[in-house]
C-alpha positions as CSV (number, residue, x, y, z in Angstrom):
1,M,-15.7,12.1,12.9
2,R,-18.3,14.8,12.5
3,D,-21.7,13.8,11.2
4,R,-23.4,15.5,8.2
5,V,-27.1,15.5,7.6
6,T,-28.5,13.8,4.5
7,D,-31.4,15.0,2.4
8,S,-33.7,12.8,4.5
9,G,-32.5,14.6,7.6
10,S,-30.6,11.7,9.0
11,P,-27.1,12.2,10.2
12,Q,-24.4,10.4,8.1
13,R,-20.7,9.9,8.6
14,L,-18.6,12.0,6.3
15,G,-16.6,8.9,5.2
16,R,-19.8,7.2,4.1
17,A,-20.9,10.3,2.2
18,L,-17.5,10.4,0.5
19,D,-17.8,6.8,-0.5
20,R,-21.2,7.4,-2.0
21,L,-19.9,10.4,-3.9
22,M,-16.8,8.5,-5.1
23,G,-19.1,5.7,-6.3
24,T,-21.2,8.1,-8.4
25,L,-17.9,9.3,-10.0
26,R,-16.8,5.7,-10.5
27,A,-13.8,6.4,-8.3
28,P,-12.4,3.9,-5.8
29,S,-13.7,3.9,-2.2
30,V,-11.9,5.8,0.5
31,D,-10.9,2.5,2.0
32,V,-9.2,1.3,-1.2
33,L,-7.4,4.6,-1.6
34,D,-6.3,4.5,2.0
35,S,-5.0,1.0,1.6
36,V,-3.1,1.6,-1.5
37,F,-1.5,4.9,-0.5
38,N,-0.8,4.1,3.1
39,K,0.1,0.5,2.9
40,W,2.2,0.4,-0.2
41,P,5.1,-1.3,1.5
42,Q,2.8,-4.0,2.7
43,I,1.5,-4.5,-0.8
44,V,4.7,-4.6,-2.7
45,G,7.4,-5.2,-0.1
46,A,10.0,-2.8,1.3
47,D,12.4,-3.1,-1.6
48,V,9.9,-2.3,-4.3
49,A,8.2,0.4,-2.2
50,A,11.6,2.1,-1.8
51,H,11.8,2.5,-5.6
52,S,8.1,3.2,-6.4
53,R,5.0,4.9,-5.3
54,P,1.3,4.7,-6.2
55,V,0.2,7.8,-8.1
56,S,-3.6,7.3,-8.7
57,I,-6.3,4.9,-9.4
58,D,-7.9,5.7,-12.7
59,G,-11.1,3.6,-13.1
60,E,-9.9,0.1,-12.3
61,T,-6.2,0.8,-13.1
62,L,-3.6,1.5,-10.4
63,V,-1.0,4.0,-11.7
64,V,2.4,3.5,-10.2
65,A,5.6,5.7,-10.6
66,A,8.9,3.8,-10.6
67,Q,12.3,5.3,-10.0
68,D,13.7,3.9,-13.3
69,S,13.0,1.6,-16.1
70,T,14.4,-1.4,-14.2
71,W,12.0,-1.0,-11.3
72,A,9.2,-0.2,-13.8
73,S,9.8,-3.6,-15.5
74,E,10.0,-5.4,-12.1
75,I,6.6,-3.9,-11.0
76,K,5.0,-4.7,-14.3
77,W,6.3,-8.2,-14.1
78,L,4.7,-8.4,-10.6
79,E,1.3,-7.0,-11.9
80,N,-0.9,-10.0,-11.0
81,E,0.7,-10.3,-7.5
82,V,0.3,-6.5,-6.9
83,I,-3.3,-6.6,-7.9
84,S,-3.9,-9.6,-5.7
85,R,-2.2,-7.9,-2.7
86,V,-4.2,-4.7,-3.3
87,A,-7.4,-6.8,-3.1
88,E,-6.2,-8.6,0.0
89,V,-5.1,-5.5,1.9
90,S,-8.1,-3.3,0.8
91,G,-10.8,-6.0,0.9
92,S,-11.9,-4.8,-2.6
93,N,-11.4,-6.1,-6.2
94,R,-11.6,-2.6,-7.5
95,V,-8.1,-2.6,-9.0
96,S,-7.8,-5.0,-11.9
97,A,-4.9,-3.5,-13.9
98,L,-1.6,-1.8,-13.4
99,N,0.0,1.1,-15.4
100,V,3.6,1.7,-14.5
101,R,5.6,4.8,-15.6
102,V,9.1,6.0,-14.9
103,D,9.3,9.0,-12.6
104,R,12.7,9.8,-11.2
105,R,11.2,12.0,-8.4
106,K,10.6,9.0,-6.1
């Protein structure tokens, strides 16, 4: 990864700089985003992942799109488990709530 120079003149990894910027915006770290979006099947299992997708992390809320209302209900019912798995996979307790919506584009 290419280094950037900080105000102090010291080189800094771009990922570290992005994490700092995201922190000032109260956004989740790059690691949390990467974990949620790239490891979704590990977090929720293959069946649920086939019918849903993470959309965004808004503050401490993970927004998930489900294929239909049945899957939306299932994911909402699994909220505590999903939050726990996100923490386990990402190594962060950043996500503490789940907002599930129906989006048939899955």
